Phi, psi and omega in degrees: 000158175252124178292129187299328184274005177269345185294338178276351182274309180236156175301151185304322183291349179262003181241124183224168173248133178285113183262004177297134181300322177220091181294150183300334177267000179077031184246044181303127180085356181287161181274133176255125178242118185267122180267133175251356183203168175296325178298321177298316179300315181298318180296316181295315181292324177298315178300312181297321181295315183287335182250012176054047177257146176270149185229138170239138180265131178231155177202260180288332176089358184290341182256017184299331182264008184294131181086345176071019183246151177267119179253112178259128184227159177286325184231133170260116179265107183268128176253011185300330180262359177263080189224172177117164181267126180277316185202136176234107179266094186299315182293325181272355182057048176224155177216139176248127185226161175272155191293335183278001181284131180283158179297324179295321178299318179294314182299315181297319182291319181292326181301331179296334181254010178073031181228168175205160174260130191279055173240130181232051182288165181291154174051057185296336179287343179248326184291127179267155182297327177296317179292321179298314181292318181297328180264358184051047181279151175204171181241200185297333185279006176295343178307315180260321190267345180086183182257186180304323182299333182275347187254337183279129178245350179199146178221150162245132187227139175258119179291169181299334180268007176098351179290146180250131177235159175238135176237151181067217181194197183250010176237155184295319183268092176256128175272110186215164175269257180286131182276093183289342177309318187290343174294322187268337180284119182089003181275000177056030177078006184285339181260350182159168181260121179288123184250348178198141186228131172248125186234153175280145179245171175224153173294143176300135179297144181291331186207143181236136177227149179223121176252125178251118181254120185258111184264136175300150181297150179076016183251051186298316183296322180296318178298314181299310185295318180295318181295318178297318180298318179294315181293330180276352181276184177273003179292155180233073179291143175282326178224156169217067191262126180261126181256138173293159180305321181294319179286322179298321179296323179292322187263335185235347183082003180249123181270073180204161174299130187231130175265124176259109184247113182255144173233137178225113185189198170293155185303316182297319181294319179297314182294324177295320180289325175293329175297320177299320179300312182297317184290335182249013182291125179296155179298141175082003182262127177286158187215122176238135182238136176231152179225154172048240188299324179295318178294318179298320179296321179297315180293328176298316176296319181300321183286357180242025172268154177080166184273169167215166187294336184286319186259018178292139178269124186298315189261005183281118181280328182258090192224178187265148167234153180235136182231147175247128180244129177253136182199180169299145186302322183277002178261006182302314181299317178300317180296316182294320178294320178296319179296321179297317180295319178294325180298321179294315183286339181254008172060043174238153176273140184226138166231148182198165176204159180203152183268112179290348178264346182228349171085005179262126178243153176232131174233144181238124183238143181229134180171191177291152186303315183294329178289321177298316180300312181298317180300313183297317182297317181290318179299318179297316182299316181292322180292319182288339174299331180257019177064032171262190178213156176232128179239133175277108178272344173200132172236147176303150183306318184297327177290323180284335186284326187245157179256003187293339181271357177051052182272107173266082189240022174293166185293125180239049185294142170257166183299316173198203189229142171246114187273093187297318186292342178273340183275330181074184184289341182268003181285179179289167177304141183294132179231146179273351183242106177228183183214096183058239178265009167272105190252357189252169182301155178067062186291152171301150184269112180302331180298337183287333177255354186299326184271356180287121180252014177057040183286336178088005179297338183280341189299316182295333183273342188276118181297319183291324177293319180296330180279322186260329184072012183259132185300321182292345177258023174249160176302317180300316180294320180293320177299317180298318180297316180296318178298321180296321176294318180297331179268003178076014182280327178227159181265166171279108181214188184296324180296331176275319185296318187300308179299326181291318181276344175283348177293137178286341188059039184276345178071010178299328179296327181292324176294321183282337188288123179286345182256006178057040176291129184275074185295318182301312179298322179295318178299315182295321178293321178294322178297324177299320177291320181297316184291336175280326179280325185229072181300144177294135181234174178065216184298314181299320179295320180294315180297315181299315181295322182289311186280301186291319184263334184266329186252302187304317182285348187253110184297323180296318181289324176297317179294324177294319177298317177299321178296319178296321180292321177297317179297317179301322182280317189273339183279348183098354181298323181297317180297316180297316182299321182286323183285325185276350179081011178303327184290349182293344179283346180280154171303149188301322182289329177289322178296320179297320181291322178298327184291341182244018178304128177290162177292118187278121178260189178272141183301148177288316184294123182097331178272322176272157174294160181292336176233113180262116187291155178283160173274129177069217183291131182276124178267337181174180182232130181228153171265154180226129175278123180272337177077177180261295178297320182301317186280341179269312186262342182227044180297335178293328177290321177297318179297317179297321180297317179297315181297318180297317179294317177300316181298331179269011173090020182247131173282132186251123178265133180235071184299131184292339183286347182293161180209199177303144183286340180092001184300314182296325179290317180295318178299327184274357179094002179268075184288334179297309178295321178304319180290321178299317179291323178297316179299321179298317182286323177300318179291319183297323185255019185296336182268006182250140178275342180218133178241118184258147182225141177247011177239119187302316182297319179294316182298319179295318179297316180296322180290346181249018175300328179296324177288324180299323182260026183304326183261015182238093184304328182290324184269341186306308182298323179292318181293319179297316180298318181293311184301325179294339182275344189277137180207146175291144186297326181293318179293319180299314181297315181295317182291338182252031171053061182301155179288127179282126179296152179256333184276148182274142167237096187282102181200156174258128186232143167242153185243129176259127177280112172295137186306312186281357172266313183283305183276320184285322184244352180073023182260108179230314187291314190299311181297325178295322179292323176302315182293319182295333182280353177277120181303138176088349180278126176251117182274133177240127183294139176258119178301140181049049185299332182263015177277136185301140179273350178103356180290295172047060181074250177245023180300324180292345175269320183275334181227063187300326183294309179295318179299322179295320178296318180292323178294316179302318180294321179296314182295322179297332182280342184293126181302146185290334190262014180264157180253334181226151174239119183255150179197178184233036182207133184294322179299317177296321181299315179295314184297312183289325176298321177296319179293320179299314181293317182298325182270005176070033180257173189238002183298144178268134181261124185224160173273145182305319182294329179298319179298317179295320179297317179297321179294317178297319181296323178294322175302314183295322179295322179292324178295318180296320183284000000 
């Protein structure tokens, strides 16, 4: 029937009744409303919303069986006539299209300009771009090109109530917060109707090659080893698709497991990579090579295997079903073999293929309905035992039509898979939530790399990239590597670990990034996964366990270490060691650091009362983190900080329960210890409304406790509340109208921006203003003041060569006519002091608060006199 009140919404010729006796969606007699524009879509959805009518969106029909469920609706909203290209920006490599446009129409039009959209889904002449995006479909070439989620940069969507929204944009580099595009991609139209899509394009490859490797049956290890070798090499295959013998026989004439390896590049590059295949081909493996048109024809045939919703036969009892299996990438062969064995016992015919580089498999089964049902249930149960998933991408109409088979086959996707049988008994505790080859607790956050468009704005800012010129040592390269592990394309190994740990974590890239990609947090999360996958062993493991886990978190041991250092300095041992050359047995960078050790005083914590009263009228009460290294090696800076705060009318709280901030542990990948220390500090400062820090690295770590506990629902609210209270002492003083000194300190000063103060906390202006307000201080600009000095926590110990290069550049930048170098971080103070001495210079390295303290002390002396 046609609802009488819909005739005013759309023209009569756009409203029809479905007269099919049994429509594939089960909507016999339902009203079909054909949209020719976004306005039409909005009108139909508004009407349905206001009149409580259900709506199903139809177009090419290839996804009608997706999820295996029968959807009966009052209105069928057809987008088949809402098609065409809205805009093609050839120079920007982007295209905006309407949802009813088929993939083949898009491909043909782009080919005229030498471009293509990197989607290779099945049945491209019928599959529409709207359906592909709504189902987040992709094909074998997702190994290199990614899925729909990776290609969409902008959407227009009509909500259920008729409102139209736009997400993303029409250019590749969009500066955005939350990427709403990804909400709608794969949502199957449940969140809204996609009315316009902007996608990224690629230049057409100059040359295409396809290598088919035919493996003898029962040669599972050879397939696995060869695939791992290829993925670990410098080759860049577009596909690494494994075909079952039945499918291989249909497509290649060979009844054996077959690897389809495609390369798309310049002709020379393709031929060189095919040469690698020949040189590394295992014994007894057959090899077929195709190029250009022959390869394209093979892929055309490949894209037309299996069923789709459009060509399903309603009354056919012996018909096809299609399933998608998700697993660890290297478990594809195991899944396909298990499916083959189940097919034999359940009397169904099976063909299948799967990507060894991305872990997605497709199997197509044909048989009687009850046999198909039985096969799917057992396959799902076996797959879920290994934390995989099975999704029905197509079921025969008869199965969707009736409930007698009790098919619970809706999509039950998990975030990813943890392959227990590959880890063995010595692996980590089994978890149902993993991410590609990140298998351990506290996974990296995909949202942190989602906004990275590889624009390269970070390259100029990155110290390691500027020194090496290597992409893997750039922020962009590191983000790409982390994403590749998350997608199962590469493993956690030394080749991945080195670039991640070679990062200074200076956050300069975050300042440069127009999309606010949180590279620092992502690096730290990836390091946490690496250290669980590759624990430090031998000498490095012993040192790490002794220093990071044995000393820093333990206040008694830290104080004992400080006592030993004081004894070493005051007993004369330091003088003897330096004169006799005993220190020459140490590595040169350790010897350099010993030469600039500050005079070690007694720690503030425990020596001062827990509440230090303000001078004169009290303006407020603050807590202060004394730190571990800060309180042992720079207790004079802590003392100066307390005096400055007291002088400005603030009572300073020094709770004894506080401890190390955990920054060094988090940087090193030991997130477990970092969290333990964070909980200790959150509890220690719970009664304070403001927590002040005079060490940039510590302050940044404390402000990011909420990110540290991102995966801990119980701790998130406590961590968020705590992080909001943390502030650098220089910013706090400036914001709270600090007392301007009256006495002059006649000196020329330059200011170095500590990375975790400038980039991590965004504090640049305030410390400079504190210095400028001191009478007699002349500020001299430091070129590249926010460029890392090479300290970076303990980076100067773990990477002395790179740290030395960065330090040399920093010292060379210091103006010749200054007397002091001011900064807000103890690591920078040690590093730059070492550089000053090494280069034979005389500048004094001081903390910003110390200068203010000296000025206040001079004021007090003048008052007394």
